[in-house]
C-alpha atoms as a printed R data frame, in Angstrom:
    type eleno elety resid chain resno       x       y      z
1   ATOM     1    CA   MET     A     1 146.650  96.816 44.427
2   ATOM     2    CA   LYS     A     2 146.277  97.801 40.844
3   ATOM     3    CA   LYS     A     3 144.712  94.413 40.045
4   ATOM     4    CA   LEU     A     4 142.054  95.044 43.338
5   ATOM     5    CA   PHE     A     5 141.836  98.304 41.591
6   ATOM     6    CA   LEU     A     6 140.886  97.011 38.142
7   ATOM     7    CA   ILE     A     7 138.374  94.477 39.841
8   ATOM     8    CA   TYR     A     8 136.829  97.485 41.169
9   ATOM     9    CA   LEU     A     9 136.473  99.151 37.946
10  ATOM    10    CA   LEU     A    10 135.539  96.865 36.338
11  ATOM    11    CA   LEU     A    11 132.489  95.682 38.333
12  ATOM    12    CA   PHE     A    12 131.464  99.296 38.810
13  ATOM    13    CA   SER     A    13 131.188  99.755 35.415
14  ATOM    14    CA   LEU     A    14 129.407  96.067 34.789
15  ATOM    15    CA   VAL     A    15 127.128  97.510 37.266
16  ATOM    16    CA   GLY     A    16 126.630 100.840 35.523
17  ATOM    17    CA   ILE     A    17 126.124  99.136 31.754
18  ATOM    18    CA   ALA     A    18 123.302  97.189 33.659
19  ATOM    19    CA   GLN     A    19 121.786 100.095 34.933
20  ATOM    20    CA   ASP     A    20 121.616 101.956 31.811
21  ATOM    21    CA   ASN     A    21 120.381  98.905 30.340
22  ATOM    22    CA   ASP     A    22 117.575  98.971 32.588
23  ATOM    23    CA   ARG     A    23 116.918 102.391 32.133
24  ATOM    24    CA   ASN     A    24 116.384 101.949 28.397
25  ATOM    25    CA   ARG     A    25 114.299  99.039 28.388
26  ATOM    26    CA   TYR     A    26 112.182 101.169 30.905
27  ATOM    27    CA   GLN     A    27 112.573 104.342 29.289
28  ATOM    28    CA   GLN     A    28 111.133 101.938 25.364
29  ATOM    29    CA   LEU     A    29 108.568 100.500 28.119
30  ATOM    30    CA   LEU     A    30 106.825 103.743 28.567
31  ATOM    31    CA   PHE     A    31 106.904 104.739 25.433
32  ATOM    32    CA   GLU     A    32 105.402 102.006 23.833
33  ATOM    33    CA   GLN     A    33 102.461 102.466 26.550
34  ATOM    34    CA   GLY     A    34 102.056 106.084 25.376
35  ATOM    35    CA   ASN     A    35 101.850 104.752 21.742
36  ATOM    36    CA   SER     A    36  99.243 102.253 23.051
37  ATOM    37    CA   LEU     A    37  97.130 105.297 24.824
38  ATOM    38    CA   VAL     A    38  97.342 107.236 21.783
39  ATOM    39    CA   LYS     A    39  95.416 103.768 19.824
40  ATOM    40    CA   ASN     A    40  92.939 104.230 22.776
41  ATOM    41    CA   LYS     A    41  92.290 108.075 21.895
42  ATOM    42    CA   ASN     A    42  93.202 107.994 25.894
43  ATOM    43    CA   TYR     A    43  95.272 111.525 24.805
44  ATOM    44    CA   PRO     A    44  95.939 112.668 28.187
45  ATOM    45    CA   LEU     A    45  97.446 109.599 29.884
46  ATOM    46    CA   ALA     A    46  99.436 109.051 26.470
47  ATOM    47    CA   ILE     A    47 101.197 112.520 27.123
48  ATOM    48    CA   LYS     A    48 102.268 111.047 30.754
49  ATOM    49    CA   LYS     A    49 103.508 108.220 29.471
50  ATOM    50    CA   PHE     A    50 105.758 110.162 26.849
51  ATOM    51    CA   THR     A    51 106.727 113.411 29.827
52  ATOM    52    CA   ALA     A    52 107.703 110.280 31.756
53  ATOM    53    CA   THR     A    53 110.004 108.632 28.955
54  ATOM    54    CA   HIS     A    54 111.558 111.491 28.609
55  ATOM    55    CA   SER     A    55 112.621 111.914 31.711
56  ATOM    56    CA   VAL     A    56 114.239 108.599 32.320
57  ATOM    57    CA   ILE     A    57 116.797 109.672 29.885
58  ATOM    58    CA   PRO     A    58 116.033 113.092 28.468
59  ATOM    59    CA   THR     A    59 119.008 113.206 26.050
60  ATOM    60    CA   SER     A    60 117.892 110.099 24.161
61  ATOM    61    CA   GLU     A    61 116.865 109.883 20.921
62  ATOM    62    CA   ILE     A    62 113.920 108.233 21.945
63  ATOM    63    CA   ALA     A    63 112.943 111.212 24.990
64  ATOM    64    CA   GLN     A    64 113.181 113.621 21.759
65  ATOM    65    CA   ILE     A    65 110.531 111.509 19.571
66  ATOM    66    CA   ALA     A    66 108.190 111.273 23.146
67  ATOM    67    CA   THR     A    67 108.327 114.849 23.881
68  ATOM    68    CA   GLN     A    68 107.442 115.544 20.137
69  ATOM    69    CA   LYS     A    69 104.472 113.371 20.628
70  ATOM    70    CA   SER     A    70 103.428 115.032 23.538
71  ATOM    71    CA   ASP     A    71 103.687 119.010 21.944
72  ATOM    72    CA   SER     A    72 101.430 117.301 18.931
73  ATOM    73    CA   LEU     A    73  98.639 115.337 21.442
74  ATOM    74    CA   LYS     A    74  98.802 118.563 23.511
75  ATOM    75    CA   SER     A    75  98.205 120.644 20.415
76  ATOM    76    CA   VAL     A    76  95.354 118.508 19.358
77  ATOM    77    CA   LEU     A    77  93.376 117.924 22.577
78  ATOM    78    CA   ARG     A    78  93.565 122.147 23.257
79  ATOM    79    CA   LYS     A    79  92.114 122.722 19.587
80  ATOM    80    CA   ASP     A    80  89.423 120.158 19.931
81  ATOM    81    CA   LYS     A    81  88.343 121.534 23.136
82  ATOM    82    CA   ILE     A    82  88.805 125.545 22.061
83  ATOM    83    CA   ASN     A    83  86.338 124.095 19.049
84  ATOM    84    CA   ASN     A    84  83.823 122.804 21.505
85  ATOM    85    CA   LEU     A    85  83.603 125.624 23.360
86  ATOM    86    CA   VAL     A    86  83.627 128.744 20.474
87  ATOM    87    CA   GLY     A    87  79.668 130.616 20.704
88  ATOM    88    CA   SER     A    88  77.954 132.162 23.132
89  ATOM    89    CA   TRP     A    89  76.954 130.905 26.304
90  ATOM    90    CA   LYS     A    90  74.273 131.944 29.304
91  ATOM    91    CA   TRP     A    91  74.998 132.198 32.954
92  ATOM    92    CA   ILE     A    92  72.623 129.654 34.984
93  ATOM    93    CA   SER     A    93  72.158 130.226 38.355
94  ATOM    94    CA   LYS     A    94  72.279 127.491 40.838
95  ATOM    95    CA   ASP     A    95  71.165 129.444 43.341
96  ATOM    96    CA   PRO     A    96  67.962 129.141 45.385
97  ATOM    97    CA   SER     A    97  65.211 131.254 43.544
98  ATOM    98    CA   TRP     A    98  64.539 133.346 46.807
99  ATOM    99    CA   ALA     A    99  68.274 134.638 46.847
100 ATOM   100    CA   MET     A   100  68.297 137.638 45.251
101 ATOM   101    CA   PRO     A   101  71.424 139.005 44.338
102 ATOM   102    CA   GLY     A   102  71.805 142.638 46.125
103 ATOM   103    CA   ASP     A   103  73.516 144.711 42.738
104 ATOM   104    CA   ASN     A   104  71.005 144.532 40.259
105 ATOM   105    CA   LEU     A   105  72.191 141.829 38.243
106 ATOM   106    CA   VAL     A   106  70.094 140.030 36.569
107 ATOM   107    CA   ALA     A   107  71.758 137.855 34.188
108 ATOM   108    CA   LYS     A   108  75.652 136.893 32.857
109 ATOM   109    CA   MET     A   109  77.046 135.851 30.029
110 ATOM   110    CA   ILE     A   110  80.234 134.674 27.936
111 ATOM   111    CA   THR     A   111  81.427 134.596 24.692
112 ATOM   112    CA   ILE     A   112  84.367 132.193 23.281
113 ATOM   113    CA   THR     A   113  86.187 132.738 20.034
114 ATOM   114    CA   THR     A   114  89.330 130.845 19.334
115 ATOM   115    CA   THR     A   115  91.425 133.491 20.818
116 ATOM   116    CA   GLU     A   116  89.420 134.857 23.799
117 ATOM   117    CA   ILE     A   117  86.710 134.625 26.256
118 ATOM   118    CA   LEU     A   118  84.520 137.729 26.945
119 ATOM   119    CA   PHE     A   119  82.645 138.330 30.202
120 ATOM   120    CA   TYR     A   120  79.416 140.294 29.903
121 ATOM   121    CA   GLU     A   121  76.996 140.854 32.543
122 ATOM   122    CA   LEU     A   122  73.374 142.487 32.757
123 ATOM   123    CA   TYR     A   123  71.599 144.946 35.054
124 ATOM   124    CA   HIS     A   124  68.134 145.877 35.678
125 ATOM   125    CA   ASN     A   125  67.135 148.493 33.428
126 ATOM   126    CA   ALA     A   126  70.301 148.236 31.013
127 ATOM   127    CA   LYS     A   127  69.890 148.112 27.517
128 ATOM   128    CA   LYS     A   128  72.876 146.056 26.779
129 ATOM   129    CA   TRP     A   129  75.015 143.496 28.208
130 ATOM   130    CA   ASP     A   130  78.144 145.260 29.483
131 ATOM   131    CA   LEU     A   131  81.423 143.766 28.764
132 ATOM   132    CA   VAL     A   132  83.200 143.175 32.112
133 ATOM   133    CA   LYS     A   133  86.675 141.194 31.618
134 ATOM   134    CA   THR     A   134  88.234 139.485 28.723
135 ATOM   135    CA   GLU     A   135  90.709 136.489 28.733
136 ATOM   136    CA   LYS     A   136  93.208 135.274 26.489
137 ATOM   137    CA   ILE     A   137  92.788 131.831 25.650
138 ATOM   138    CA   ILE     A   138  96.252 130.476 27.210
139 ATOM   139    CA   PHE     A   139  96.840 127.102 28.620
140 ATOM   140    CA   SER     A   140  98.223 126.323 31.518
141 ATOM   141    CA   ASP     A   141 101.196 124.409 31.322
142 ATOM   142    CA   ASN     A   142 101.547 122.286 34.466
143 ATOM   143    CA   PRO     A   143 103.060 119.230 34.169
144 ATOM   144    CA   GLU     A   144 100.947 117.516 37.033
145 ATOM   145    CA   SER     A   145  97.773 118.790 34.717
146 ATOM   146    CA   TYR     A   146  94.572 115.943 34.659
147 ATOM   147    CA   PHE     A   147  93.247 116.839 30.970
148 ATOM   148    CA   PHE     A   148  96.214 119.776 29.682
149 ATOM   149    CA   THR     A   149  93.803 122.119 28.451
150 ATOM   150    CA   GLU     A   150  92.937 124.300 31.772
151 ATOM   151    CA   LEU     A   151  93.006 128.043 30.962
152 ATOM   152    CA   LEU     A   152  95.271 130.417 32.585
153 ATOM   153    CA   TYR     A   153  94.080 133.450 33.475
154 ATOM   154    CA   ALA     A   154  96.078 136.737 33.557
155 ATOM   155    CA   ASN     A   155  95.042 136.570 37.143
156 ATOM   156    CA   ASN     A   156  97.224 133.688 37.562
157 ATOM   157    CA   GLU     A   157  94.218 131.891 38.250
158 ATOM   158    CA   ILE     A   158  93.360 128.347 36.470
159 ATOM   159    CA   TRP     A   159  89.991 127.193 34.741
160 ATOM   160    CA   GLU     A   160  88.632 124.142 33.055
161 ATOM   161    CA   TYR     A   161  86.115 124.385 30.888
162 ATOM   162    CA   THR     A   162  83.569 121.191 30.388
163 ATOM   163    CA   ILE     A   163  80.787 120.666 28.109
164 ATOM   164    CA   LYS     A   164  78.751 117.580 30.067
165 ATOM   165    CA   ASP     A   165  76.460 115.113 27.781
166 ATOM   166    CA   SER     A   166  73.722 117.368 28.876
167 ATOM   167    CA   GLY     A   167  74.984 119.949 26.542
168 ATOM   168    CA   GLU     A   168  75.712 122.376 29.909
169 ATOM   169    CA   LEU     A   169  78.969 123.898 30.311
170 ATOM   170    CA   THR     A   170  80.871 124.357 33.622
171 ATOM   171    CA   ALA     A   171  83.823 126.582 34.467
172 ATOM   172    CA   PHE     A   172  85.650 124.718 36.970
173 ATOM   173    CA   TYR     A   173  88.323 126.885 39.368
174 ATOM   174    CA   ILE     A   174  91.558 124.497 40.155
175 ATOM   175    CA   GLY     A   175  94.039 126.695 41.544
176 ATOM   176    CA   GLU     A   176  96.697 129.036 40.536
177 ATOM   177    CA   LYS     A   177  99.699 129.906 39.385
178 ATOM   178    CA   LEU     A   178 102.273 130.904 41.430
179 ATOM   179    CA   GLU     A   179 105.615 131.593 39.560
180 ATOM   180    CA   ASN     A   180 106.769 128.543 38.743
181 ATOM   181    CA   ASN     A   181 104.425 126.545 41.255
182 ATOM   182    CA   TYR     A   182 100.977 125.585 40.379
183 ATOM   183    CA   THR     A   183  98.494 124.928 43.524
184 ATOM   184    CA   GLN     A   184  95.121 123.697 43.200
185 ATOM   185    CA   LEU     A   185  91.653 124.073 45.285
186 ATOM   186    CA   VAL     A   186  90.607 120.413 46.425
187 ATOM   187    CA   CYS     A   187  87.554 121.130 48.152
188 ATOM   188    CA   GLY     A   188  85.229 124.128 48.016
189 ATOM   189    CA   ASN     A   189  86.403 125.100 44.153
190 ATOM   190    CA   PRO     A   190  83.912 128.107 43.073
191 ATOM   191    CA   VAL     A   191  82.122 126.662 39.667
192 ATOM   192    CA   PHE     A   192  79.711 128.527 36.841
193 ATOM   193    CA   TYR     A   193  77.102 126.923 34.728
194 ATOM   194    CA   TYR     A   194  75.735 127.923 31.545
195 ATOM   195    CA   TYR     A   195  73.775 126.967 28.648
196 ATOM   196    CA   LYS     A   196  74.862 127.905 24.811
197 ATOM   197    CA   LEU     A   197  72.529 130.263 22.975
198 ATOM   198    CA   GLN     A   198  71.937 129.437 19.605
């Protein structure tokens, strides 16, 4: 009986070692793919590969390095994003020209700094822009993020700001953060368009 037990123990040990070796190889492969994506400047996908690297064996040394690389890439992406967005942007209404708002609103504008977004509105016969809202620049930590540059508003809405090749800025509503979960709206998302003021 002892011999049988030792044989089973030996077999399970060998299976466990083989599985550990497979996991180590898989983790190494993900890490190398992440490094390759960094060289090709595909930072969002590289971040996802490094995050996956960490999840295979979180306590390994390579997992810690992957996390550092992921955090570093997020910082680079976010800094570049904000530097591109800084400035004042005037709202472009995409409504038909015959659709007049009933609240005397004639224009909207946002001013983006490195730390906040200021929302302004201008009403008919007003002599100055009214500051209607201020949002601190806080990035969403959604692990399922597409770009890792989405902004988290104080009311837990998540917005992505993107500048098109034409120079037009779009503010695109993605979803919300609900406690530790994230929702995603996939149809009929609100979107605002802006052009940069000189």
